[in-house]
C-alpha positions in Angstrom: -16.3 -49.5 49.5 -18.2 -52.8 49.4 -16.2 -55.9 48.9 -17.6 -58.4 46.5 -16.9 -62.1 46.5 -15.4 -62.9 43.1 -16.9 -66.4 43.0 -20.5 -65.6 44.1 -20.8 -61.9 43.2 -22.2 -61.3 46.6 -21.3 -58.2 48.7 -19.4 -59.4 51.8 -20.2 -58.3 55.3 -17.4 -55.7 56.2 -15.6 -55.2 59.5 -12.5 -53.3 60.4 -9.7 -54.9 62.4 -6.1 -54.0 63.5 -3.5 -54.8 66.1 -1.4 -52.1 67.8 2.3 -52.9 68.4 1.7 -51.8 72.0 -1.6 -51.3 73.9 -3.4 -47.9 73.4 -6.2 -48.0 76.0 -6.5 -44.2 75.8 -8.0 -44.6 72.3 -10.8 -47.0 73.4 -13.4 -44.3 74.1 -12.8 -42.7 70.7 -13.4 -46.1 68.9 -16.5 -46.7 71.0 -17.8 -43.2 70.1 -17.1 -43.7 66.4 -19.0 -47.1 66.5 -22.0 -45.4 68.1 -22.1 -42.1 66.1 -20.7 -42.6 62.6 -22.9 -45.4 61.1 -26.3 -44.5 59.8 -27.8 -47.9 58.8 -27.0 -50.6 61.3 -25.6 -50.9 64.8 -21.8 -51.3 65.2 -19.6 -52.2 68.2 -15.9 -51.8 69.1 -14.4 -54.8 70.8 -11.0 -56.1 71.6 -10.0 -59.7 71.3 -6.6 -60.7 69.9 -7.1 -57.7 67.6 -9.1 -54.5 68.0 -12.3 -54.7 65.9 -15.1 -52.5 64.7 -17.9 -55.0 63.7 -21.6 -55.0 63.0 -23.3 -55.5 66.5 -25.3 -58.3 64.9 -22.2 -60.5 64.9 -21.9 -60.1 68.7 -25.7 -60.5 69.3 -26.1 -63.6 67.2 -22.6 -65.2 67.5 -21.8 -64.2 71.1 -18.7 -62.2 72.2 -16.5 -65.2 71.5 -18.5 -67.0 68.9 -17.7 -68.1 65.3 -18.0 -64.8 63.6 -16.4 -66.0 60.4 -19.1 -68.6 59.9 -21.8 -66.1 60.8 -20.3 -63.5 58.5 -20.4 -66.0 55.6 -24.0 -66.9 56.4 -25.1 -63.2 56.6 -23.3 -62.5 53.3 -25.1 -65.3 51.6 -28.6 -64.7 53.0 -28.9 -61.0 53.8 -27.5 -58.8 51.1 -29.6 -55.8 52.2 -27.8 -55.9 55.6 -24.4 -56.3 53.8 -25.1 -53.3 51.6 -26.1 -51.2 54.6 -23.0 -52.3 56.5 -20.8 -51.4 53.5 -22.2 -47.9 53.4 -21.6 -47.6 57.2 -18.0 -48.8 57.0 -17.1 -45.9 54.7 -18.6 -43.5 57.3 -16.7 -45.2 60.1 -13.3 -44.9 58.2 -14.0 -41.3 57.4 -14.9 -40.6 61.1 -11.7 -42.2 62.3 -9.6 -40.2 59.8 -11.2 -37.0 61.0 -10.4 -37.5 64.7 -7.9 -35.1 66.1 -4.6 -36.6 67.2 -4.9 -37.7 70.8 -2.7 -36.1 73.4 0.6 -37.8 73.8 0.3 -40.4 76.5 3.2 -41.3 78.8 3.7 -45.1 79.1 5.7 -46.6 81.9 6.4 -50.2 82.8 6.9 -51.3 86.4 10.5 -52.6 86.4 10.9 -53.4 90.1 8.7 -53.1 93.1 10.1 -51.5 96.3 7.0 -51.2 98.4 3.3 -52.1 97.8 0.1 -51.5 99.8 -3.5 -51.4 98.8 -3.3 -47.6 98.1 0.3 -47.0 97.3 3.0 -48.4 95.1 6.7 -47.4 95.2 8.6 -48.9 92.3 11.3 -48.4 89.7 9.6 -47.7 86.4 10.9 -47.7 82.9 9.7 -44.8 80.7 8.6 -46.2 77.4 7.1 -43.2 75.7 6.2 -39.6 76.7 7.4 -37.7 79.8 5.8 -38.9 83.0 4.9 -36.0 85.3 3.9 -35.7 88.9 0.2 -35.2 89.3 -0.7 -37.2 86.1 -3.2 -40.1 86.4 -2.2 -43.5 85.0 -4.4 -46.5 84.3 -3.1 -50.0 84.5 -3.5 -51.9 81.2 -3.5 -55.4 82.7 -5.5 -54.6 85.8 -8.8 -53.0 84.6 -10.3 -50.3 86.9 -7.1 -49.4 88.5 -6.2 -45.6 88.3 -3.3 -44.2 90.2 -1.8 -40.7 90.4 1.9 -40.2 90.1 2.9 -38.4 93.3 6.7 -38.7 93.3 9.3 -39.0 90.5 13.1 -39.3 90.8 15.1 -40.1 87.7 18.1 -42.4 87.9 21.2 -41.3 86.0 21.8 -43.2 82.8 24.1 -46.3 83.3 25.7 -48.4 80.6 24.2 -51.6 82.0 20.7 -50.3 81.5 21.3 -48.9 78.0 18.9 -51.3 76.4 16.0 -50.0 78.6 14.3 -46.7 78.5 15.1 -44.2 81.3 14.5 -45.5 84.8 12.9 -43.6 87.6 11.8 -44.3 91.2 8.1 -43.4 91.2 5.3 -43.4 93.8 1.8 -44.1 92.6 -1.2 -43.5 94.9 -4.8 -44.7 94.4 -7.2 -47.4 95.2 -5.9 -50.7 93.8 -2.3 -49.6 93.6 -1.3 -52.8 95.4 -2.8 -54.8 92.6 -0.2 -53.5 90.1 2.6 -56.0 89.6 6.0 -56.1 87.9 5.9 -55.6 84.1 2.5 -53.9 84.3 2.1 -51.3 81.7 0.7 -47.9 82.9 -0.7 -45.4 80.5 -1.3 -41.7 81.3 -4.4 -39.9 80.4 -3.3 -36.3 79.9 -6.7 -34.9 79.2 -8.2 -36.5 82.3 -6.6 -34.2 84.9 
């Protein structure tokens, strides 16, 4: 699946990039695993910038995590065709490995709508259910606050009201765990069903 430059006839250094319409942090480990295990020729890395990316690790090593990867890709494509051929073989294996992954368990996503009480280890808030069914006892991770994991310990659904029709169902929830007080309004929380 190598891509050849029509002007120069050279094989281009491949990478794989995409953007989710909403964050999916529960899939990060799967992409890291695919980057480690699927390729046979060169090292690959999964990284997230504006987009999610699977790229040859050489780009990060030589260009830095925030470097000019486009310029470096062009330079490698012009000067190291053996590397580009190896990367092209690997990208096919990576795509096949992603396609072979089982569907992940459905994650519940809730967004903090309004905060009622907050302390270092507990957050009582009104949350909007975006996807899935939040359940008591499930662990959630905060997308915008890395390292914060909380357990849903209380859940009380509000009856549907016409004025909240544009939102998902609302519930009063209690989340307990170290760093719960760091969670702010509009924070997206994602459950990890297989973690419990």
